[in-house]
C-alpha positions in Angstrom: -20.9 3.5 -6.8 -18.5 2.0 -4.2 -19.3 2.4 -0.5 -16.9 5.3 0.5 -18.6 6.1 3.8 -16.7 6.8 7.0 -17.3 3.2 8.2 -14.9 1.8 5.7 -11.3 1.6 6.9 -8.4 3.2 5.0 -6.9 -0.2 4.1 -10.2 -1.3 2.4 -10.5 2.1 0.6 -6.9 1.9 -0.6 -7.4 -1.6 -1.9 -10.5 -0.5 -3.8 -8.6 2.5 -5.2 -5.7 0.2 -6.3 -8.3 -2.2 -7.9 -9.7 0.7 -9.9 -6.3 1.7 -11.1 -5.6 -1.9 -12.1 -8.9 -2.0 -14.0 -8.1 1.4 -15.6 -11.5 2.5 -14.4 -11.4 6.3 -14.2 -15.1 6.6 -13.2 -14.7 4.3 -10.1 -11.3 5.8 -9.3 -12.8 9.3 -9.3 -15.5 8.2 -7.0 -12.9 7.6 -4.3 -11.4 11.1 -4.5 -12.2 14.1 -2.4 -13.0 17.2 -4.5 -9.6 18.7 -3.7 -7.6 15.5 -3.6 -3.8 15.8 -3.8 -2.0 13.0 -5.6 1.7 13.9 -4.8 4.0 12.0 -7.1 7.5 12.5 -5.5 9.2 12.6 -8.9 6.6 14.5 -11.0 5.0 16.7 -8.3 1.6 17.2 -6.9 -1.6 16.8 -9.0 -4.4 18.7 -7.2 -8.1 18.3 -7.6 -10.4 15.6 -9.0 -10.3 16.8 -12.6 -6.5 17.0 -12.7 -6.1 13.6 -11.1 -8.5 12.0 -13.6 -6.6 13.7 -16.5 -3.3 12.4 -15.1 -4.5 8.8 -14.9 -6.1 9.0 -18.4 -2.8 10.3 -19.7 -0.9 7.4 -18.0 -3.4 4.8 -19.2 -3.2 6.2 -22.8 0.6 6.3 -22.8 0.9 2.7 -21.8 -2.1 0.8 -23.2 -0.8 -2.5 -21.9 -0.2 -1.1 -18.4 -0.4 -3.7 -15.6 -0.8 -2.4 -12.0 -0.6 -5.0 -9.3 -1.1 -4.6 -5.5 1.7 -6.3 -3.6 0.3 -5.5 -0.1 -1.8 -3.0 1.8 -1.1 -2.2 5.4 -3.5 -0.2 7.7 -1.9 2.6 9.8 -5.2 3.6 11.4 -8.9 4.3 10.3 -7.9 7.1 8.0 -4.4 6.1 6.7 -3.0 3.1 4.8 0.3 2.3 3.1 0.4 0.1 0.0 3.1 -1.4 -2.1 2.6 -1.9 -5.8 4.2 -2.8 -9.1 3.6 -1.2 -12.5 4.6 -2.3 -15.9 3.8 -1.3 -19.4 5.1 -0.3 -22.8 5.3 3.4 -23.7 3.5 3.0 -27.1 0.4 5.2 -26.7 0.2 8.9 -26.4 2.6 11.4 -24.7 3.1 11.3 -20.9 4.1 14.4 -19.0 5.3 15.9 -22.3 7.4 12.9 -23.2 6.6 11.3 -26.6 6.1 7.5 -26.7 9.2 5.6 -27.7 8.2 1.9 -27.3 10.3 1.5 -24.1 9.1 -0.9 -21.4 8.6 0.5 -17.9 8.8 -1.7 -14.7 8.5 0.1 -11.4 7.8 -0.7 -7.8 6.3 1.9 -5.5 4.6 2.7 -2.2 1.6 4.9 -1.7 0.6 6.6 1.6 -3.1 7.4 1.4 -4.9 9.6 3.8 -8.7 9.5 3.7 -11.2 12.0 5.1 -14.9 11.2 5.4 -14.3 8.0 3.3 -12.7 9.8 0.4 -9.0 10.1 -0.6 -7.8 13.5 0.5 -4.0 13.1 0.1 -1.8 10.4 -1.5 2.0 10.5 -1.5 3.4 8.2 -4.1 7.1 7.1 -3.8 9.0 5.3 -6.6 12.5 5.3 -8.0 12.5 8.3 -10.4 16.0 7.5 -11.6 15.0 4.0 -12.7 11.9 5.5 -14.4 13.9 8.0 -16.5 16.5 5.4 -17.4 13.8 3.1 -18.6 12.3 5.8 -20.6 15.7 6.4 -22.2 16.1 10.0 -20.9 19.3 8.9 -19.1 21.8 6.3 -20.0 21.6 2.8 -18.5 23.3 2.4 -15.2 27.0 1.5 -15.5 27.0 2.0 -19.3 29.9 3.8 -21.0 27.6 6.9 -21.4 26.6 6.7 -17.7 30.3 6.5 -16.6 31.2 9.5 -18.9 28.3 11.6 -17.6 29.4 10.8 -14.0 33.1 11.6 -14.8 32.0 14.9 -16.4 29.9 15.9 -13.5 32.6 15.1 -11.0 35.2 17.1 -13.0 32.9 20.1 -12.9 32.4 19.9 -9.2 36.1 19.8 -8.3 
């Protein structure tokens, strides 16, 4: 079990958390969470509690079996808070994710996490990424600048005038 005591700084805890995600290691990842952890995905919404957070990550790892999560940088804010930048890529060929059935699409995202630790455990994480890019890559919206995208924009603008 990793050392998650209060003597470890937030930046080291964040890096260890990111390493567990990259390894798709739910057991180690869970060991970093406070019992009532909040993983607040700005596009999806909050996931509250250890069991729900573990289920979320299992679902994500299953949905994209070839998922690659890479840490770009981790910056300490103070003893209890760190900010980290990451990239994620994978092919949506596994199981469903958030009710969306797999369709073979490739996902490539960049994001930033703001992690807050309490007593050496992750208490709250706010995850920022471009949700519009995500849904376009999934095929839920047309590609930017495409004929379908321009038509959708024109239709929206016509309705708002």
